[in-house]
Structures are given as structure tokens and as C-alpha cells.
N, C-alpha and C positions, 0 to 999 in steps of 0.2 A: 361504612366509615371505620365503625367500631371493628370490622373484621379486619383492617388493615393492621398488621405487625406494627409495635410502638405506639398504637393510638389507646390511650388509656382512658379518656373520657370525651364524649361529645355531646354539647349543647346549643339549641337552637335559640340564638341572638334575638333580644327583644329591639323594637325601636330607637328605645332609650340609649341600649348597648352602641348600638349602631352610631346615633350620634357622639358618645362620648369617643369613639374609637375615632372617629372622625376627627374629633377636636384634637386626641392625644397624637395622631399621626402628623397631621398639620403643625403642631407645638414641636413634634421630631424634626419634620422637615427642616426648621429652622436652624438645629443643631448641625453639629458634626457627626456626619455617618460613617463608622469604622475608624477613625482616627482620620480621616483623610481631606473630607471637604462637606459641603451640605447636599443634602438628597432627597430625592423624590421615592415613595415606596408606591411604586406603579401597580404592582401586583395588589395593594389592600384597596387603593383607590379603586381598583375594577372588581373588585370582590363586592366593595360596598354597593355598588351599582345592581349588584343580583338581587331577587325577589328575598331570598331566604339564605342568611349567614350564619353560619354553625362555626363554634370556638371547639376546636380539638387540644385536648392535652397530650403532649406525645413525651415518651422518656428513651433512653438512650440506644433502643433496640428498633428505632423508626429506622428506615431505609430511605433516606435523604436524595433526592435525584442527583444524577452525575450531570445535570445539564446545568448550563451558566444561566443564573439570575440574578447576577449583577452586572452591569455596563460603567464604568466609566467615561462619562463624555465630556468636551467643552464645546459649548454649543451643537451643532448638527455633527460633529467630528467624535466617533468612538475611538477613546484612544486605550480602553483597555477593557477585560472581562474576566471573571472568574472561569479556570478551568480545572476538571476534576480528574481527567484521564491524564495518566502520569506519563504514557508516552506521547501525549500530545504536549503536554507541559515540558520536557523534555526536547522537543522539535522546536517551540517555540524559543526556547532557551538558545538552542544552537543555529537558529535563524538571528540571534542578537538581541530578542525580545529581554524586557527586563520582566524577571520573574520575580514574585515575592510570595512563599507559600504556594497558593492559590490563584493569586491575582497575577494577571499580566499584563503589562504597559506595553504597546505594539511600538518598536523600533522608530519606525516610520511616523509616527505621531507624537514624539517625544518633544519635538520643535512646540508643535502645536501647544503642547503642555506646559513648556516652560514659557511662551509668550503669554498664553491665556490663563494662567494658574487660577486667578481666582474667578472665571466661570468654569473652572471642572465641577463637576456634580457626579454623585452615584445615582443611579437608577435600580432600585429592587425590582426585578419583574416578576409576575407570577411562575408557581412553582411547578415543574411540569412531574407531579405525578399520575402516571398513565391512568389507575384504578381510577383515579376521581377524574381528568380532566379528559376521560373518552365520554363522559357525560357531559361534558359542557359546562364542568363545574372549575371556580377559580380558585386556586390554593396559592394564597399567601402565606409568607412570613411577618411576622409584626414587629415596629420596633422594639426596645425594652421597655419605654413605660406601659407600651400596647401589652406585651406581653406578662408585666405584671398585675395590670387590671383583669388580665384573663384568667390567670392563675388564681388571683384572690376572688374573682366572679364565679370561679368553678368549684371553690373551696380548696384550692392545692397549696401544696407548703412552699410559698416563694423562697425559700431557702436552698432548696433540692436542685443542685444542681445538674442533676441527672433529666430533669422538668423542663420542657420547652413546650410551646404551643403554634398553631398553625388558625389561620382562620381558610372557611371553605364556603365560596358563594355559589349558589345553585338558584336558576330559575324554577 
């Protein structure tokens, strides 16, 4: 993991850390995510099921995946997602979908959103970083409270906006 560009520090987490991450993520699920609605961090939940969990401190040289890891849902209906390919975003926009930055709300699902706004949720999916997922690892982006915990745990400056964190779970 340390060989990946943008990963500054890696540390194996303890069972106590695992419990604290679980607690922090459960608390975060009860709050509004991304300024939109409540959500679940599917990626963290899957990573926490793995035998070993590593915290990684990242910086702004990290190459983030260009694949979607945010799904906006109302019940079983996927009403939107994040997209990072500029041509795909333009295509979605030209097809009449609502595009806000990298978030796309599907035109044919806007009615579902209006009818069931209170049922809308954000699902944060595992991140697809091929160098890590190729060996069966689950990579996840933590909630802000968990990010803060990890930075403190790994002795990092919590005020440095260039720093972030990811969780990597492996068997």
C-alpha cells in the first residue's frame, strides 16, 4: 500500500479501533451525508468484515478512482450517482438528466425523488483502486468523524486540508 502514490502512512488497526470505526460510522449514518440526506457507508461496512483493517493517510497526490462510489437511492430505485468522466457527464446532461458537479440525478427518476424525498439515501460504495482490489481488498472512504479519528490515531495534523484517509480491509 505504501508504494501507491499519495499514500503517506499505513497502519494496521486494532480490534478497539475496529469497534470505534463501527461506532463512528453508525453515528454518521444518522446524519445528513453530502448535504443531501441520511446514508450508509457500504464500503466501510464491507471493509470492517475483513480479517485485517489498515488505515492509510493520503495526500493530494493520491490518484482517486474515476469510477462511481456514490449511489443515490429511494428504496430500490437508484435515482443518481457520481460520474467523473467529463464526456459521460456531458452526455447525461444532454439527455436531460440533472447534473450538479459530479452528481447526476436521472431524469426518469425525478418523479420518484419528488414522491419519496424522505426515503432518499446516499450509499457510499467501496472504492475501486485496482492495485488494492486486485488482491481482494475492500477500500473505503470514511465519514468525516472517522477521518478525524484516523488522522489523530496515526499522529497526523487534523487541520491539514491536503491530508485524507482511506480504510483497506483484507483477509
